[in-house]
C-alpha positions as CSV (number, residue, x, y, z in Angstrom):
1,M,0.0,0.0,0.0
2,E,1.2,3.4,-0.8
3,N,0.2,6.1,1.7
4,N,-0.9,9.1,-0.2
5,S,-0.9,11.9,2.3
6,S,-2.9,14.1,-0.2
7,S,-5.9,11.6,-0.1
8,K,-9.1,13.0,1.3
9,P,-9.6,11.6,4.8
10,L,-12.7,9.4,5.4
11,S,-14.5,9.6,8.8
12,I,-17.2,7.1,9.4
13,I,-19.8,7.5,12.2
14,V,-20.8,4.0,13.2
15,Y,-24.2,4.4,14.9
16,D,-26.3,1.3,14.0
17,H,-26.2,-1.7,16.4
18,H,-26.7,-4.4,13.7
19,F,-23.8,-6.7,12.9
20,D,-24.1,-6.4,9.1
21,K,-24.0,-2.6,9.1
22,I,-21.0,-2.5,11.4
23,H,-19.3,-5.1,9.3
24,Y,-19.9,-2.9,6.2
25,A,-18.5,0.1,8.0
26,L,-15.3,-2.0,8.6
27,V,-15.3,-2.9,4.9
28,M,-15.4,0.8,3.9
29,A,-12.8,1.8,6.5
30,A,-10.4,-1.1,5.5
31,A,-10.8,-0.3,1.8
32,A,-10.2,3.4,2.3
33,A,-7.2,2.9,4.5
34,A,-5.7,0.3,2.1
35,I,-5.6,2.9,-0.7
36,G,-4.0,5.4,1.6
37,Q,-6.9,7.5,2.8
38,P,-6.5,8.5,6.5
39,T,-9.6,6.8,8.1
40,T,-11.4,7.2,11.4
41,L,-14.2,5.0,12.7
42,F,-16.3,6.8,15.4
43,F,-18.4,4.3,17.3
44,T,-21.5,5.6,19.1
45,M,-24.7,4.4,20.6
46,G,-25.5,0.7,20.0
47,A,-22.5,0.3,17.7
48,C,-20.2,0.6,20.8
49,N,-21.1,-3.0,21.6
50,A,-18.8,-4.1,18.8
51,L,-15.7,-2.8,20.6
52,F,-16.3,-4.6,23.9
53,C,-14.1,-7.5,25.2
54,N,-15.1,-11.1,24.7
55,D,-17.5,-12.6,27.3
56,E,-16.5,-15.2,29.9
57,E,-16.8,-18.0,27.4
58,G,-14.5,-16.2,24.9
59,N,-17.3,-15.1,22.5
60,P,-16.7,-11.8,20.8
61,A,-19.2,-9.1,21.7
62,W,-20.1,-8.7,18.1
63,S,-21.1,-12.4,17.8
64,K,-24.4,-11.8,19.6
65,M,-25.3,-8.6,17.8
66,P,-28.5,-8.8,15.7
67,L,-28.8,-8.5,11.9
68,S,-30.8,-5.9,10.1
69,D,-32.2,-8.4,7.6
70,S,-32.9,-11.6,9.5
71,K,-33.4,-13.1,13.0
72,K,-29.9,-14.6,13.0
73,T,-26.8,-13.3,14.9
74,G,-23.5,-11.8,14.0
75,R,-21.8,-15.1,14.6
76,E,-24.1,-16.9,12.1
77,R,-23.5,-14.2,9.5
78,N,-19.8,-14.1,10.1
79,D,-19.6,-17.9,9.7
80,F,-21.5,-17.5,6.4
81,Y,-19.0,-14.9,5.3
82,R,-16.1,-17.2,6.2
83,R,-17.6,-20.0,4.1
84,E,-18.2,-17.7,1.2
85,G,-14.7,-16.2,1.2
86,I,-15.9,-12.8,2.4
87,A,-13.8,-11.0,4.9
88,T,-14.9,-11.8,8.5
89,F,-15.3,-9.2,11.2
90,E,-12.0,-10.0,12.8
91,E,-10.2,-10.0,9.4
92,L,-11.6,-6.5,8.8
93,I,-10.6,-5.3,12.3
94,N,-7.0,-6.6,11.6
95,A,-6.9,-4.9,8.2
96,C,-8.0,-1.7,9.9
97,I,-5.2,-2.1,12.5
98,T,-2.7,-2.9,9.7
99,F,-3.6,0.2,7.7
100,K,-3.7,2.4,10.8
101,T,-7.4,3.2,10.9
102,K,-8.2,5.3,13.9
103,F,-10.8,3.9,16.3
104,M,-12.8,6.3,18.5
105,I,-15.7,5.6,20.9
106,C,-18.3,8.2,21.8
107,E,-18.4,8.9,25.6
108,M,-22.0,10.3,25.2
109,G,-23.1,7.2,23.3
110,L,-21.7,5.0,26.0
111,K,-23.6,7.0,28.7
112,A,-26.8,7.2,26.7
113,K,-26.9,3.4,26.3
114,Q,-25.6,2.9,29.9
115,L,-22.5,1.0,28.6
116,E,-19.8,3.1,30.2
117,N,-18.8,0.3,32.6
118,F,-18.1,-2.3,29.9
119,V,-14.5,-3.2,29.2
120,L,-13.2,-2.3,25.7
121,R,-11.1,-4.7,23.5
122,K,-7.4,-4.7,24.4
123,D,-6.1,-5.4,20.9
124,L,-7.4,-2.0,19.6
125,K,-6.2,1.4,20.5
126,I,-9.6,3.0,21.1
127,E,-9.7,6.8,21.8
128,P,-12.6,8.1,23.9
129,G,-14.1,11.3,22.7
130,G,-17.3,13.1,21.8
131,A,-19.0,14.7,18.8
132,I,-16.9,17.8,19.2
133,T,-13.6,15.9,19.3
134,F,-14.7,13.8,16.2
135,L,-15.7,16.9,14.2
136,K,-12.6,18.8,15.1
137,E,-10.4,16.0,13.9
138,A,-12.5,15.5,10.7
139,S,-10.7,18.1,8.5
140,K,-12.6,20.5,6.3
141,N,-11.7,18.3,3.4
142,S,-12.8,14.9,4.8
143,S,-15.8,12.9,3.8
144,I,-18.1,11.8,6.5
145,L,-20.3,8.7,6.3
146,F,-23.0,7.8,8.7
147,I,-23.8,4.1,9.1
C-alpha cells in the first residue's frame, strides 16, 4: 500500500447496532485505509457494543449482535462470510489495524446506552471522545459517512 498523504480523509460514524451494518463500516474503512486514505471510525450508541471485550466463554461481543435483515446473529452471518470467502469481522478489524485506521468511541453514546462500565477490546487502540472531538479531527476536506 502506498500512503498518499494528499488523499481525502474518510470519517465514518458507526451508529447502528446491527452486525451487518458495522461489518460494512469496517469494509469501507479497511478499503479506504488500504488505498492510503486517512480513516477514522467513530463508534457511538449501539455500535459501541462491537468494541467490547469477549464474554466469559470467549465469545466476541459482536457475535451476539442482531442482523438488520434476519433473526440470525452476528456469529451466524460471520460464519457464512467465512464459508463464502468474504472478509470476516476480525479480518476486517485486523486490516484496519494494519492500515492504521483510527478507532474512536463516543463517551456520550456509552452513557446514553448505559454502557460506560463495559471493558473495551485490548487489541485495539480506542480513543474516547465526543462529537466535538470527532468533528474537530475531521478536517474540512474529509468525507463523513453515517452508518
